[in-house]
TIPA-94159 format. One record per residue (C-alpha): x, y negated, z; residue in three letters; residue number from 1. Coordinates in Angstrom, 2 decimals. Example, Ala and Ser with C-alpha at 12.3 -4.5 7.8 and 13.67 -1.06 7.14 Angstrom:
<rodrens>
12.30 | 4.50 | 7.80 | ALA | 1;
13.67 | 1.06 | 7.14 | SER | 2;
</rodrens>
This chain:
<rodrens>
-24.40 | -39.90 | -16.22 | MET | 1;
-21.04 | -41.06 | -14.87 | LYS | 2;
-18.29 | -39.12 | -13.19 | LYS | 3;
-15.57 | -40.28 | -10.81 | TYR | 4;
-12.37 | -38.74 | -9.55 | LEU | 5;
-12.64 | -38.57 | -5.75 | VAL | 6;
-11.00 | -37.41 | -2.56 | GLY | 7;
-7.56 | -35.89 | -2.30 | GLY | 8;
-6.55 | -36.44 | -5.91 | ALA | 9;
-6.97 | -40.19 | -5.58 | VAL | 10;
-5.47 | -40.31 | -2.09 | ARG | 11;
-2.37 | -38.30 | -2.98 | ASP | 12;
-1.71 | -40.23 | -6.18 | ARG | 13;
-1.80 | -43.49 | -4.26 | LEU | 14;
0.66 | -42.03 | -1.76 | LEU | 15;
2.97 | -40.92 | -4.56 | GLY | 16;
2.42 | -37.23 | -3.79 | LEU | 17;
1.85 | -34.43 | -6.33 | PRO | 18;
-1.82 | -33.93 | -7.22 | VAL | 19;
-2.55 | -30.21 | -7.07 | LYS | 20;
-6.25 | -30.24 | -7.93 | GLU | 21;
-8.86 | -32.75 | -9.00 | ARG | 22;
-12.46 | -32.99 | -7.80 | ASP | 23;
-15.15 | -35.09 | -9.40 | TRP | 24;
-18.47 | -36.53 | -8.26 | VAL | 25;
-21.20 | -36.96 | -10.83 | VAL | 26;
-23.75 | -39.77 | -10.55 | VAL | 27;
-27.04 | -40.02 | -12.45 | GLY | 28;
-27.44 | -36.38 | -13.45 | SER | 29;
-29.42 | -33.30 | -12.45 | THR | 30;
-28.55 | -29.60 | -12.24 | PRO | 31;
-30.48 | -28.87 | -15.44 | ASP | 32;
-28.62 | -31.58 | -17.31 | GLN | 33;
-25.26 | -30.28 | -16.10 | MET | 34;
-26.10 | -26.76 | -17.26 | VAL | 35;
-27.30 | -28.11 | -20.62 | ALA | 36;
-23.90 | -29.77 | -21.04 | LEU | 37;
-22.15 | -26.42 | -20.52 | GLY | 38;
-21.11 | -26.80 | -16.88 | TYR | 39;
-21.23 | -23.57 | -14.86 | ARG | 40;
-23.02 | -23.77 | -11.47 | PRO | 41;
-21.09 | -22.34 | -8.50 | VAL | 42;
-22.33 | -24.24 | -5.44 | GLY | 43;
-24.29 | -22.34 | -2.79 | LYS | 44;
-25.36 | -25.13 | -0.45 | ASP | 45;
-25.40 | -28.03 | -2.91 | PHE | 46;
-24.94 | -28.39 | -6.67 | PRO | 47;
-21.34 | -27.88 | -7.76 | VAL | 48;
-20.35 | -27.13 | -11.35 | PHE | 49;
-17.18 | -26.08 | -13.15 | LEU | 50;
-16.10 | -27.96 | -16.25 | ASP | 51;
-16.13 | -25.49 | -19.19 | PRO | 52;
-12.79 | -26.83 | -20.48 | GLN | 53;
-10.74 | -27.68 | -17.38 | THR | 54;
-12.37 | -25.51 | -14.72 | GLY | 55;
-12.35 | -28.51 | -12.36 | GLU | 56;
-15.16 | -28.88 | -9.83 | GLU | 57;
-17.89 | -31.46 | -10.45 | HIS | 58;
-20.35 | -32.05 | -7.59 | ALA | 59;
-23.52 | -34.04 | -7.92 | LEU | 60;
-23.51 | -37.13 | -5.72 | ALA | 61;
-25.32 | -36.30 | -2.50 | ARG | 62;
-26.31 | -37.47 | 0.94 | THR | 63;
-26.55 | -35.28 | 4.01 | GLU | 64;
-28.53 | -35.27 | 7.22 | ARG | 65;
-27.92 | -33.40 | 10.47 | LYS | 66;
-30.57 | -30.73 | 11.00 | SER | 67;
-29.04 | -28.24 | 13.44 | GLY | 68;
-25.97 | -27.24 | 15.47 | ARG | 69;
-22.55 | -26.57 | 14.00 | GLY | 70;
-21.01 | -27.38 | 10.67 | TYR | 71;
-23.75 | -25.55 | 8.78 | GLN | 72;
-26.53 | -27.57 | 10.40 | GLY | 73;
-27.02 | -30.02 | 7.53 | PHE | 74;
-29.55 | -30.62 | 4.80 | THR | 75;
-28.45 | -32.20 | 1.54 | PHE | 76;
-30.17 | -34.42 | -0.97 | HIS | 77;
-29.06 | -34.80 | -4.57 | THR | 78;
-30.75 | -36.70 | -7.31 | GLY | 79;
-30.26 | -39.27 | -10.02 | ALA | 80;
-31.02 | -41.96 | -7.45 | ASP | 81;
-28.02 | -41.12 | -5.22 | VAL | 82;
-25.27 | -43.67 | -5.83 | THR | 83;
-21.51 | -43.25 | -5.71 | LEU | 84;
-21.41 | -45.41 | -2.57 | GLU | 85;
-24.00 | -43.13 | -0.94 | ASP | 86;
-21.77 | -40.15 | -1.64 | ASP | 87;
-18.62 | -41.85 | -0.36 | LEU | 88;
-20.31 | -42.89 | 2.90 | ARG | 89;
-20.99 | -39.26 | 3.85 | ARG | 90;
-17.29 | -38.32 | 3.71 | ARG | 91;
-15.08 | -37.81 | 6.75 | ASP | 92;
-12.14 | -40.23 | 6.50 | LEU | 93;
-11.76 | -43.53 | 4.69 | THR | 94;
-8.60 | -42.28 | 2.94 | VAL | 95;
-10.72 | -39.46 | 1.46 | ASN | 96;
-13.51 | -41.83 | 0.37 | ALA | 97;
-11.80 | -43.57 | -2.54 | ILE | 98;
-13.06 | -43.02 | -6.09 | ALA | 99;
-11.57 | -43.76 | -9.49 | GLU | 100;
-13.55 | -44.30 | -12.70 | ASP | 101;
-12.65 | -43.25 | -16.23 | GLU | 102;
-10.70 | -46.49 | -16.73 | HIS | 103;
-8.50 | -45.93 | -13.67 | GLY | 104;
-10.28 | -48.58 | -11.61 | GLU | 105;
-10.62 | -47.83 | -7.89 | LEU | 106;
-13.96 | -47.96 | -6.09 | ILE | 107;
-13.18 | -48.37 | -2.40 | ASP | 108;
-16.16 | -49.69 | -0.42 | PRO | 109;
-14.89 | -48.30 | 2.91 | LEU | 110;
-11.34 | -49.64 | 3.00 | GLY | 111;
-9.52 | -46.41 | 2.27 | GLY | 112;
-6.71 | -48.14 | 0.37 | VAL | 113;
-6.16 | -50.48 | 3.29 | ARG | 114;
-5.90 | -47.54 | 5.67 | ASP | 115;
-3.50 | -45.71 | 3.35 | LEU | 116;
-1.23 | -48.74 | 3.41 | GLU | 117;
-1.53 | -49.00 | 7.20 | ALA | 118;
-1.00 | -45.24 | 7.59 | ARG | 119;
-4.22 | -44.80 | 9.55 | VAL | 120;
-6.60 | -41.84 | 9.64 | LEU | 121;
-9.98 | -43.43 | 10.37 | ARG | 122;
-13.52 | -42.02 | 10.29 | HIS | 123;
-15.97 | -43.37 | 7.71 | VAL | 124;
-19.02 | -43.65 | 9.98 | ALA | 125;
-20.33 | -42.61 | 13.38 | ASP | 126;
-21.95 | -39.63 | 11.65 | ALA | 127;
-18.43 | -38.18 | 11.83 | PHE | 128;
-19.43 | -36.67 | 15.18 | VAL | 129;
-22.11 | -34.49 | 13.58 | GLU | 130;
-19.72 | -32.02 | 11.94 | ASP | 131;
-17.30 | -30.12 | 14.21 | PRO | 132;
-15.18 | -29.02 | 11.25 | VAL | 133;
-14.03 | -32.61 | 11.02 | ARG | 134;
-12.04 | -32.13 | 14.22 | VAL | 135;
-10.06 | -29.40 | 12.50 | LEU | 136;
-9.78 | -31.30 | 9.23 | ARG | 137;
-8.54 | -34.47 | 10.88 | LEU | 138;
-5.97 | -32.53 | 12.88 | ALA | 139;
-4.83 | -30.84 | 9.67 | ARG | 140;
-4.55 | -34.12 | 7.79 | PHE | 141;
-2.62 | -35.54 | 10.72 | HIS | 142;
-0.17 | -32.63 | 10.52 | ALA | 143;
0.24 | -33.12 | 6.80 | ARG | 144;
0.70 | -36.88 | 6.86 | PHE | 145;
2.42 | -37.47 | 10.21 | ALA | 146;
5.86 | -37.27 | 8.54 | PRO | 147;
4.73 | -40.25 | 6.42 | LEU | 148;
3.95 | -42.25 | 9.55 | GLY | 149;
0.18 | -41.68 | 9.77 | PHE | 150;
-1.62 | -41.91 | 13.10 | HIS | 151;
-5.22 | -41.45 | 14.21 | VAL | 152;
-7.23 | -44.63 | 14.74 | ALA | 153;
-8.05 | -45.11 | 18.46 | PRO | 154;
-11.78 | -45.34 | 17.74 | GLU | 155;
-11.59 | -42.07 | 15.80 | THR | 156;
-9.84 | -40.40 | 18.74 | SER | 157;
-12.82 | -41.42 | 20.88 | VAL | 158;
-15.18 | -39.69 | 18.46 | LEU | 159;
-13.07 | -36.54 | 18.49 | LEU | 160;
-13.56 | -36.31 | 22.25 | LYS | 161;
-17.29 | -36.89 | 21.81 | GLN | 162;
-17.53 | -33.94 | 19.42 | ILE | 163;
-15.76 | -31.72 | 21.93 | VAL | 164;
-17.82 | -32.94 | 24.89 | ASP | 165;
-21.07 | -32.42 | 22.97 | SER | 166;
-20.29 | -28.73 | 22.54 | GLY | 167;
-20.35 | -28.90 | 18.74 | GLU | 168;
-16.90 | -27.30 | 18.42 | VAL | 169;
-18.22 | -24.23 | 20.23 | ASP | 170;
-20.25 | -23.45 | 17.10 | HIS | 171;
-17.23 | -23.17 | 14.81 | LEU | 172;
-16.98 | -19.67 | 13.36 | VAL | 173;
-13.60 | -17.91 | 13.63 | PRO | 174;
-13.14 | -17.70 | 9.86 | GLU | 175;
-13.34 | -21.49 | 9.51 | ARG | 176;
-10.95 | -22.04 | 12.39 | VAL | 177;
-8.43 | -19.71 | 10.74 | TRP | 178;
-8.94 | -21.34 | 7.35 | GLN | 179;
-8.05 | -24.77 | 8.71 | GLU | 180;
-5.26 | -23.43 | 10.93 | MET | 181;
-3.77 | -21.61 | 7.94 | LEU | 182;
-3.64 | -24.85 | 5.98 | LYS | 183;
-2.16 | -26.64 | 8.98 | ALA | 184;
0.58 | -24.03 | 9.36 | LEU | 185;
1.54 | -24.75 | 5.75 | ALA | 186;
2.12 | -28.46 | 6.46 | THR | 187;
5.51 | -30.03 | 7.19 | PRO | 188;
4.63 | -30.60 | 10.87 | ALA | 189;
2.24 | -27.87 | 12.09 | PRO | 190;
2.77 | -28.83 | 15.73 | SER | 191;
0.83 | -32.06 | 15.13 | VAL | 192;
-2.29 | -30.04 | 14.30 | PHE | 193;
-2.23 | -28.37 | 17.70 | PHE | 194;
-1.26 | -31.45 | 19.70 | THR | 195;
-4.06 | -33.43 | 18.04 | THR | 196;
-6.52 | -30.73 | 19.07 | LEU | 197;
-5.05 | -30.68 | 22.56 | GLN | 198;
-5.36 | -34.43 | 23.06 | HIS | 199;
-9.08 | -34.42 | 22.34 | CYS | 200;
-9.75 | -31.27 | 24.38 | GLY | 201;
-10.52 | -29.07 | 21.38 | ALA | 202;
-7.54 | -26.73 | 21.78 | LEU | 203;
-8.93 | -25.37 | 25.06 | ALA | 204;
-12.29 | -24.67 | 23.39 | ARG | 205;
-11.12 | -23.36 | 20.02 | ILE | 206;
-7.73 | -21.76 | 20.77 | LEU | 207;
-7.68 | -21.25 | 24.56 | PRO | 208;
-4.84 | -18.72 | 24.37 | GLU | 209;
-2.52 | -21.45 | 23.12 | LEU | 210;
-3.87 | -24.11 | 25.44 | ASP | 211;
-3.14 | -21.80 | 28.38 | ALA | 212;
0.59 | -22.19 | 27.65 | LEU | 213;
0.46 | -25.90 | 28.44 | HIS | 214;
2.15 | -26.63 | 31.74 | GLY | 215;
3.60 | -23.12 | 32.12 | VAL | 216;
7.29 | -23.70 | 32.98 | PRO | 217;
10.28 | -21.76 | 31.69 | GLN | 218;
13.85 | -21.60 | 32.97 | ARG | 219;
15.46 | -24.92 | 32.09 | ALA | 220;
18.86 | -23.31 | 31.42 | ASP | 221;
17.30 | -21.30 | 28.56 | TYR | 222;
14.56 | -23.76 | 27.69 | HIS | 223;
15.48 | -27.41 | 28.32 | PRO | 224;
12.04 | -28.38 | 27.01 | GLU | 225;
10.61 | -26.33 | 29.96 | VAL | 226;
6.93 | -26.33 | 28.90 | ASP | 227;
5.88 | -23.10 | 27.14 | SER | 228;
3.48 | -24.80 | 24.72 | LEU | 229;
6.12 | -27.35 | 23.75 | VAL | 230;
8.52 | -24.47 | 23.01 | HIS | 231;
5.88 | -22.64 | 20.97 | THR | 232;
5.13 | -25.67 | 18.81 | LEU | 233;
8.84 | -26.35 | 18.33 | MET | 234;
9.19 | -22.78 | 17.01 | CYS | 235;
6.43 | -23.34 | 14.47 | VAL | 236;
8.02 | -26.56 | 13.26 | ASP | 237;
11.34 | -24.75 | 12.83 | VAL | 238;
9.56 | -22.21 | 10.62 | ALA | 239;
7.98 | -25.01 | 8.58 | ALA | 240;
11.27 | -26.86 | 8.09 | ARG | 241;
12.87 | -23.61 | 6.91 | ALA | 242;
9.96 | -23.02 | 4.50 | ALA | 243;
9.43 | -19.53 | 5.90 | PHE | 244;
6.41 | -17.54 | 4.70 | ASP | 245;
3.08 | -17.73 | 6.50 | MET | 246;
3.48 | -14.46 | 8.47 | PRO | 247;
6.67 | -15.88 | 10.01 | VAL | 248;
4.96 | -19.15 | 10.93 | ARG | 249;
2.08 | -17.28 | 12.55 | TYR | 250;
4.44 | -14.96 | 14.43 | ALA | 251;
6.32 | -18.00 | 15.75 | ALA | 252;
3.03 | -19.50 | 16.93 | LEU | 253;
1.82 | -16.56 | 19.02 | VAL | 254;
4.97 | -14.75 | 20.16 | HIS | 255;
4.90 | -16.16 | 23.71 | ASP | 256;
1.18 | -15.86 | 24.53 | LEU | 257;
2.18 | -13.45 | 27.29 | GLY | 258;
3.83 | -16.26 | 29.27 | LYS | 259;
0.40 | -17.68 | 30.08 | ALA | 260;
-0.38 | -14.46 | 31.98 | SER | 261;
2.73 | -14.57 | 34.17 | THR | 262;
1.69 | -14.88 | 37.83 | PRO | 263;
2.58 | -18.44 | 38.96 | PRO | 264;
4.58 | -17.13 | 41.89 | GLU | 265;
7.03 | -15.64 | 39.33 | GLN | 266;
7.55 | -18.92 | 37.44 | TRP | 267;
9.78 | -19.99 | 35.77 | PRO | 268;
10.76 | -16.37 | 35.04 | SER | 269;
8.59 | -14.46 | 32.57 | HIS | 270;
9.67 | -10.87 | 32.91 | ARG | 271;
7.71 | -8.49 | 30.64 | LEU | 272;
5.93 | -11.34 | 28.84 | HIS | 273;
6.68 | -9.48 | 25.61 | ASP | 274;
4.76 | -6.43 | 26.83 | VAL | 275;
1.87 | -8.51 | 28.19 | ARG | 276;
1.80 | -10.56 | 25.01 | GLY | 277;
1.11 | -7.72 | 22.57 | VAL | 278;
-2.56 | -7.13 | 23.52 | PRO | 279;
-3.10 | -10.89 | 23.66 | LEU | 280;
-1.76 | -11.31 | 20.12 | VAL | 281;
-3.89 | -8.41 | 18.94 | GLU | 282;
-7.04 | -9.88 | 20.49 | ALA | 283;
-6.28 | -13.40 | 19.23 | PHE | 284;
-5.70 | -12.09 | 15.71 | SER | 285;
-8.86 | -9.99 | 15.77 | ALA | 286;
-11.00 | -12.90 | 16.95 | ARG | 287;
-9.78 | -15.21 | 14.20 | LEU | 288;
-9.88 | -12.49 | 11.50 | ARG | 289;
-6.18 | -13.03 | 10.83 | VAL | 290;
-4.94 | -11.12 | 7.73 | PRO | 291;
-3.04 | -7.91 | 8.37 | ALA | 292;
0.32 | -9.21 | 7.08 | ALA | 293;
0.30 | -12.03 | 9.64 | CYS | 294;
-1.13 | -9.93 | 12.45 | ARG | 295;
1.27 | -7.02 | 12.06 | ASP | 296;
4.38 | -9.19 | 11.95 | LEU | 297;
3.16 | -11.17 | 14.96 | ALA | 298;
2.65 | -8.00 | 16.99 | VAL | 299;
6.06 | -6.65 | 15.96 | LEU | 300;
7.84 | -9.89 | 16.80 | HIS | 301;
6.04 | -10.34 | 20.12 | THR | 302;
7.03 | -6.81 | 21.15 | ARG | 303;
10.62 | -6.97 | 19.90 | GLU | 304;
11.84 | -10.57 | 20.14 | HIS | 305;
13.63 | -10.20 | 23.47 | LEU | 306;
15.41 | -7.09 | 22.24 | LEU | 307;
16.40 | -8.85 | 18.99 | ILE | 308;
17.99 | -11.66 | 20.98 | HIS | 309;
20.11 | -9.00 | 22.78 | ARG | 310;
21.02 | -7.14 | 19.57 | ALA | 311;
24.77 | -7.42 | 20.09 | LEU | 312;
24.44 | -5.59 | 23.43 | GLU | 313;
22.38 | -2.64 | 22.19 | LEU | 314;
23.69 | 0.90 | 22.12 | ARG | 315;
23.70 | 2.56 | 18.67 | PRO | 316;
20.70 | 4.76 | 19.49 | LYS | 317;
18.63 | 1.81 | 20.72 | THR | 318;
19.74 | -0.21 | 17.70 | LEU | 319;
18.61 | 2.51 | 15.30 | LEU | 320;
15.27 | 2.91 | 17.07 | GLU | 321;
14.62 | -0.80 | 16.61 | PHE | 322;
15.56 | -0.67 | 12.93 | LEU | 323;
13.04 | 2.12 | 12.46 | ASP | 324;
10.27 | 0.21 | 14.27 | ARG | 325;
11.02 | -2.88 | 12.18 | ALA | 326;
10.70 | -0.92 | 8.91 | ALA | 327;
14.27 | -1.84 | 8.08 | ALA | 328;
14.73 | 1.12 | 5.72 | PHE | 329;
11.52 | 0.62 | 3.77 | ARG | 330;
10.84 | -1.69 | 0.89 | SER | 331;
9.15 | -4.94 | 1.78 | GLY | 332;
9.82 | -8.07 | 3.76 | GLU | 333;
8.91 | -7.01 | 7.30 | ARG | 334;
12.47 | -6.63 | 8.60 | PHE | 335;
13.72 | -9.94 | 7.22 | GLU | 336;
10.60 | -11.73 | 8.44 | GLN | 337;
10.97 | -10.53 | 12.02 | VAL | 338;
14.56 | -11.80 | 12.02 | LEU | 339;
13.35 | -15.15 | 10.71 | GLN | 340;
10.70 | -15.35 | 13.43 | ALA | 341;
13.36 | -14.63 | 16.06 | SER | 342;
15.56 | -17.36 | 14.59 | LEU | 343;
12.63 | -19.77 | 15.03 | CYS | 344;
12.33 | -18.68 | 18.67 | ASP | 345;
16.02 | -19.29 | 19.27 | ALA | 346;
16.03 | -22.70 | 17.58 | ARG | 347;
12.67 | -23.83 | 18.95 | GLY | 348;
14.36 | -25.22 | 22.04 | ARG | 349;
15.43 | -28.71 | 22.94 | LEU | 350;
19.03 | -29.18 | 21.82 | GLY | 351;
19.21 | -25.84 | 19.99 | PHE | 352;
17.46 | -26.86 | 16.77 | GLU | 353;
20.56 | -26.28 | 14.60 | GLN | 354;
22.23 | -23.55 | 16.65 | SER | 355;
23.76 | -20.44 | 15.13 | ALA | 356;
21.88 | -17.17 | 15.57 | TYR | 357;
24.34 | -14.23 | 15.44 | PRO | 358;
21.75 | -11.45 | 16.09 | PRO | 359;
20.21 | -11.91 | 12.62 | ALA | 360;
23.38 | -11.20 | 10.65 | ASP | 361;
24.39 | -8.52 | 13.13 | TYR | 362;
21.14 | -6.63 | 12.57 | LEU | 363;
21.35 | -7.05 | 8.81 | ARG | 364;
24.84 | -5.55 | 8.90 | GLU | 365;
23.67 | -2.73 | 11.16 | ALA | 366;
20.90 | -1.89 | 8.72 | ARG | 367;
23.38 | -1.77 | 5.84 | ALA | 368;
25.62 | 0.60 | 7.80 | VAL | 369;
22.79 | 2.92 | 8.78 | ALA | 370;
21.34 | 2.87 | 5.27 | ALA | 371;
24.50 | 4.47 | 3.91 | THR | 372;
23.16 | 7.71 | 5.37 | ILE | 373;
20.29 | 9.06 | 3.26 | GLN | 374;
18.39 | 12.32 | 3.41 | ALA | 375;
19.39 | 13.25 | -0.13 | ARG | 376;
23.06 | 13.06 | 0.83 | ASP | 377;
22.49 | 15.29 | 3.84 | VAL | 378;
20.62 | 17.86 | 1.74 | LEU | 379;
23.45 | 17.90 | -0.76 | ALA | 380;
25.83 | 19.29 | 1.85 | THR | 381;
23.63 | 21.00 | 4.47 | GLU | 382;
20.81 | 23.54 | 4.21 | ALA | 383;
18.10 | 21.98 | 6.37 | LEU | 384;
14.31 | 21.92 | 6.28 | GLN | 385;
11.43 | 19.98 | 7.79 | GLY | 386;
12.03 | 17.93 | 10.91 | ALA | 387;
15.64 | 19.04 | 11.04 | ALA | 388;
16.41 | 16.82 | 8.05 | ILE | 389;
15.19 | 13.67 | 9.79 | GLY | 390;
16.95 | 14.58 | 13.02 | ALA | 391;
20.23 | 15.09 | 11.16 | ARG | 392;
19.88 | 11.75 | 9.35 | VAL | 393;
19.27 | 10.01 | 12.67 | GLN | 394;
22.30 | 11.67 | 14.25 | ALA | 395;
24.57 | 10.70 | 11.37 | LEU | 396;
23.28 | 7.13 | 11.42 | ARG | 397;
24.00 | 6.85 | 15.14 | ILE | 398;
27.54 | 8.12 | 14.48 | GLU | 399;
27.97 | 5.56 | 11.70 | ALA | 400;
26.71 | 2.74 | 13.92 | LEU | 401;
29.02 | 3.88 | 16.72 | THR | 402;
32.08 | 3.71 | 14.44 | ARG | 403;
30.94 | 0.34 | 13.09 | TRP | 404;
30.52 | -1.17 | 16.57 | ARG | 405;
33.92 | 0.14 | 17.61 | ALA | 406;
35.53 | -1.37 | 14.51 | ALA | 407;
33.88 | -4.74 | 15.17 | ARG | 408;
35.00 | -4.67 | 18.79 | ALA | 409;
38.61 | -3.94 | 17.83 | SER | 410;
38.65 | -6.88 | 15.40 | VAL | 411;
37.17 | -9.32 | 17.90 | SER | 412;
</rodrens>
């Protein structure tokens, strides 16, 4: 029995990146022998075991053969006769098919080190086309490593198109699409994930709501980048550069879905795209099984982002109504996150990437002013019950916001 460090741990170390987790492949063993050595079996489709001391995953070397449609249409073979090279040849990319033995020596039969040095993402074998998940994975790796200068090999781009044209990507389940998209949104350049999918035709098949934004023009005086998809992807990259939380990144991604439903005769104007966008965001989120924290912020931001941009123009009553809808007076991050998402929208425009965004601080200040009025303070001076308490709090908050706006106006 021999074991080798494989995959991302080897790749990232060679790139000088932090190694977050280590995976091992075991050659010359059987499931019974692994259990006898104290390893705990966890694999469902093929034998994977957890080391009793480190908890790291150890998978028996295996080969795989296509047996049906989709990414689950494979049969696997493990056995003491499967070699390390056999296992490496079934992997997706050469940079992920490098192994390291217990002495630190690299085993690289497929040229992964060469491709790391050349900054190339290249498929291992033509069997790459058999698994549609590899389209998503390659796009995700491209998003992660593009800032380091990586590009997709031309011959691999050809295979990506073949996977799409064969209809294999149509068999991807929503949960897996979201899983890969979630990881891509966490990369330094999420836009590369979506543009890579677009270039091979996969975006239209997997995420048609986003693909529909391509070619939809916006007013050039507000959006010098013009194209709605370009704007959307710029917003997501702004969120990534700012290291905003995942709900903010997702909200930035989907906030303008409504622009794709604007009648062409109204272009480049997109009046009411916020209203039209809400049901589209809800349906998109439901289809991909998006977690509630991401979905709810995305719906809130889609509905409110135009109003947030106009915050300095709002009357006190309208301002307070927005603060209530944005959960500004409750504990939690929702209010701050929706302001962050709106900042991404404002800066996700050509030439505006570093622009100031006054509405965010204005709304934070408005919340602080309104929050000085609390129900307990009202009850301490007035004998009220039931709905009358809330109504009185609202009235006093509007008065406070009115005085605050007047004071700001007199200073300016």
